[in-house]
C-alpha positions in Angstrom: -40.1 41.5 -61.1 -40.8 38.7 -58.5 -43.8 38.4 -56.6 -43.5 36.4 -53.2 -46.5 35.4 -51.0 -46.3 36.0 -47.5 -48.6 32.9 -46.5 -48.5 29.3 -47.2 -51.5 27.8 -48.2 -53.7 25.7 -46.0 -52.4 22.0 -46.4 -49.6 22.8 -48.8 -46.9 22.0 -46.2 -45.2 18.5 -47.0 -42.2 16.5 -45.8 -40.6 17.9 -48.9 -41.3 21.3 -48.6 -39.9 21.8 -45.0 -37.0 20.4 -43.1 -34.5 21.9 -40.2 -31.2 21.6 -40.0 -29.6 19.3 -37.1 -29.8 21.0 -33.8 -32.4 23.4 -34.9 -35.6 23.8 -33.0 -39.3 23.9 -34.0 -40.4 26.7 -32.3 -44.0 28.0 -31.0 -45.2 31.4 -29.5 -45.4 31.5 -25.7 -48.6 32.2 -24.0 -47.9 35.8 -23.1 -46.9 36.5 -26.6 -43.5 37.8 -25.8 -40.7 35.3 -27.1 -40.3 31.8 -28.8 -40.5 28.4 -27.2 -38.1 25.8 -28.4 -40.3 22.8 -28.8 -38.6 20.0 -30.5 -35.0 19.1 -32.2 -33.0 16.6 -33.4 -29.4 16.9 -31.5 -26.1 16.0 -32.5 -26.4 12.4 -31.6 -29.6 12.5 -33.8 -31.7 12.0 -30.8 -35.2 13.8 -30.4 -34.7 16.4 -27.7 -37.5 18.5 -26.2 -36.8 22.0 -25.5 -39.5 22.3 -22.9 -41.1 19.7 -20.5 -43.5 17.6 -22.4 -46.9 16.5 -20.7 -49.7 14.3 -21.6 -53.1 13.7 -20.3 -53.6 10.2 -21.8 -53.2 6.8 -20.3 -50.5 4.7 -21.8 -51.6 1.4 -23.0 -49.2 -0.1 -25.2 -45.7 -1.3 -24.2 -44.2 1.6 -26.6 -46.3 4.7 -25.1 -44.6 7.4 -23.4 -45.9 7.4 -19.5 -45.8 10.3 -17.5 -44.4 10.7 -14.1 -47.4 10.6 -12.1 -48.5 7.3 -14.0 -45.3 5.7 -13.1 -45.5 6.7 -9.5 -49.4 5.6 -9.3 -48.5 2.1 -11.3 -45.9 1.4 -8.5 -48.1 1.9 -5.5 -50.6 0.0 -7.1 -53.0 3.1 -7.9 -54.8 3.2 -11.5 -56.5 6.6 -11.1 -56.0 9.1 -8.2 -58.6 11.5 -7.7 -58.2 14.7 -6.0 -57.7 14.7 -2.6 -60.6 14.4 0.2 -60.8 16.5 2.9 -61.7 13.8 5.3 -62.9 10.2 5.3 -65.9 8.6 7.6 -65.2 6.3 10.2 -68.6 4.7 10.6 -72.2 5.1 9.0 -73.3 8.8 8.2 -76.6 10.5 6.9 -76.2 11.9 3.8 -79.0 14.3 3.9 -78.6 16.4 6.9 -75.1 15.2 7.2 -73.0 15.7 10.5 -71.4 19.0 11.0 -68.1 17.0 11.3 -66.7 13.7 10.1 -63.4 11.8 11.8 -62.7 15.4 13.8 -62.8 17.5 10.9 -65.3 20.3 11.0 -67.1 20.4 7.4 -67.1 23.4 5.5 -68.7 24.4 1.9 -67.5 22.2 -1.0 -65.3 19.9 1.4 -64.9 16.3 -0.4 -65.6 13.5 1.9 -64.5 9.8 1.2 -67.9 8.0 2.5 -66.8 4.3 2.9 -68.7 2.9 5.9 -72.0 2.9 5.0 -74.7 0.3 6.0 -75.7 0.5 2.5 -72.4 0.0 0.7 -73.9 1.2 -2.1 -74.0 4.6 -1.1 -70.2 4.8 -0.4 -67.9 7.0 -2.8 -66.6 10.4 -2.8 -69.1 13.2 -2.0 -68.9 17.0 -1.6 -70.5 18.9 1.3 -72.9 21.2 -0.2 -73.6 23.0 3.4 -76.2 20.8 4.7 -76.0 17.4 2.5 -73.7 15.0 1.0 -73.9 14.8 -2.6 -71.6 12.7 -5.3 -68.9 14.6 -6.9 -68.7 15.2 -10.5 -65.6 12.8 -10.7 -67.5 9.8 -8.7 -71.1 10.2 -9.8 -70.7 7.3 -12.2 -70.8 9.4 -15.2 -69.1 8.8 -17.4 -69.0 4.9 -15.8 -65.2 4.9 -16.7 -64.2 7.3 -14.0 -65.3 4.8 -11.1 -63.4 1.5 -11.6 -61.3 -1.0 -9.8 -57.9 0.9 -8.5 -59.4 4.3 -8.0 -57.9 5.7 -5.1 -58.1 9.1 -3.0 -56.0 10.8 -0.6 -57.1 11.9 2.9 -55.9 15.3 4.2 -57.4 15.6 7.7 -58.7 13.7 10.2 -57.7 12.0 13.8 -58.2 8.5 12.3 -58.1 8.8 8.6 -56.0 11.8 8.1 -52.7 11.1 5.8 -53.9 8.0 4.4 -54.9 6.7 1.2 -57.6 4.4 0.2 -58.4 2.2 -2.8 -61.4 1.2 -4.7 -61.2 -2.9 -4.9 -64.4 -3.9 -6.6 -64.1 -5.4 -10.3 -66.2 -3.2 -12.7 -68.4 -1.0 -10.2 -71.4 0.6 -10.9 -72.1 3.7 -8.8 -75.5 3.4 -6.7 -75.9 -0.2 -7.9 -72.6 -1.9 -6.8 -71.7 -2.2 -2.9 -68.5 -0.2 -3.2 -65.4 -1.2 -0.9 -62.4 0.8 -0.2 -59.5 -0.7 1.5 -56.7 1.5 3.1 -53.1 1.4 1.1 -50.3 0.7 3.5 -48.3 3.8 4.1 -44.9 2.3 3.0 -46.8 1.8 -0.2 -47.8 5.2 -1.2 -45.6 7.1 -3.5 -46.0 11.0 -3.0 -47.6 12.5 -5.7 -45.4 15.1 -7.3 -47.6 18.3 -8.8 -46.8 21.6 -10.6 -48.5 24.9 -10.1 -48.1 28.0 -12.3 -49.2 30.9 -10.2 -50.3 34.1 -12.0 -49.3 37.0 -9.6 -52.3 39.5 -9.4 -52.0 43.2 -7.7 -53.6 41.8 -4.5 -51.1 39.1 -4.5 -48.4 41.9 -4.5 -50.1 43.7 -1.7 -50.4 41.1 0.6 -47.0 39.8 -0.1 -48.3 36.0 -0.6 -49.8 33.6 -2.7 -51.9 30.4 -1.6 -51.1 27.1 -3.3 -54.5 25.0 -4.5 -54.0 22.6 -1.4 -51.6 21.5 1.4 -48.3 20.0 0.3 -45.1 18.7 1.8 -43.1 21.7 2.5 -39.7 19.7 2.5 -40.8 19.1 -1.3 -41.3 22.4 -2.6 -39.5 24.5 -5.2 -40.1 27.7 -6.3 -39.0 29.3 -9.7 -39.3 32.7 -10.9 -38.2 33.5 -14.8 -36.7 29.6 -14.6 -34.7 30.3 -11.8 -34.8 28.4 -8.5 -35.5 30.8 -5.5 -33.9 29.9 -2.0 -36.2 28.7 0.5 -36.3 30.7 4.0 -34.5 33.6 2.3 -36.7 34.6 -0.9 -39.9 32.8 0.4 -41.4 30.8 3.4 -44.4 28.3 3.6 -46.9 28.2 6.1 -50.5 25.9 6.0 -53.7 28.1 6.2 -57.4 27.7 6.1 -58.8 26.6 2.9 -57.0 24.3 3.4 -53.7 25.6 1.6 -50.3 26.0 2.1 -49.1 29.7 1.6 -46.0 30.9 -0.2 -45.0 34.3 1.3 -42.3 36.6 -0.5 -39.1 37.7 1.1 -35.9 38.5 0.0 -35.8 39.1 -3.8 -39.3 38.4 -4.5 -40.6 40.9 -1.9 -41.5 44.3 -2.5 -37.9 45.7 -2.0 -36.3 43.1 -3.6 -34.3 43.0 -6.6 -36.4 41.0 -8.7 -39.8 42.2 -6.7 -42.8 40.4 -8.0 -45.3 42.5 -10.0 -49.1 42.0 -11.3 -48.6 39.4 -14.2 -45.7 37.8 -13.2 -45.7 34.0 -13.1 -44.3 31.8 -10.6 -43.8 28.1 -11.1 -44.1 25.9 -7.8 -43.2 22.3 -7.9 -44.1 20.0 -5.0 -45.2 16.8 -3.5 -48.9 16.7 -1.8 -49.5 15.7 1.3 
């Protein structure tokens, strides 16, 4: 009688014990535990081929390091670290305690991000969050860790009659938050490379009832692509776009995606939305 074990001992697999044939993929289980995802294979040309889109959170430093699309776009435009967009930016000195109700014609609401760049005391400059009364430094620009604030850090401005749709870059070498006089310079519009992003939208029962889902921010409508089960949906037929308070861009379901559609969205479905942000 032959007895076979059903598992493999920890640390027991070596390069002598596992090898795939050419053009076969290393697979992993998907997050929903409904199927396998092909991760990587050696194709018939003996090249490494990814079965899904690879992503990385590290910053390349060596010439042979892989680089993400976002890093390349930022590098081309002179940006080394792009922060989450600010809702508005100052045009002059403002009170941080007892902040004004509006900045650059933008009415502040709770948790708005504000680029403060024109203080009389330039040590106060930086990115702030409106807490309903005061402006307080944001967690990604409070100097902890020190590496989050460095020369080349930049931020896009969403709204404002003067600064809306602009990008600003920190020019100081080796800055220290609260100690250094921080200086921001506007990047010329021609130098700005739109930032390509992707969101996975998890559809809830409320979304099905509403027949819409909001993205996390305002995006460039012309760049939006919506995928369901890997299939590109048709703009103007299966969905439409609009900007709403928040601020955000709203994806409203029509056609096949709507309640009476052929592939009507239901609770638990996932939509992949690719776009360039404004």
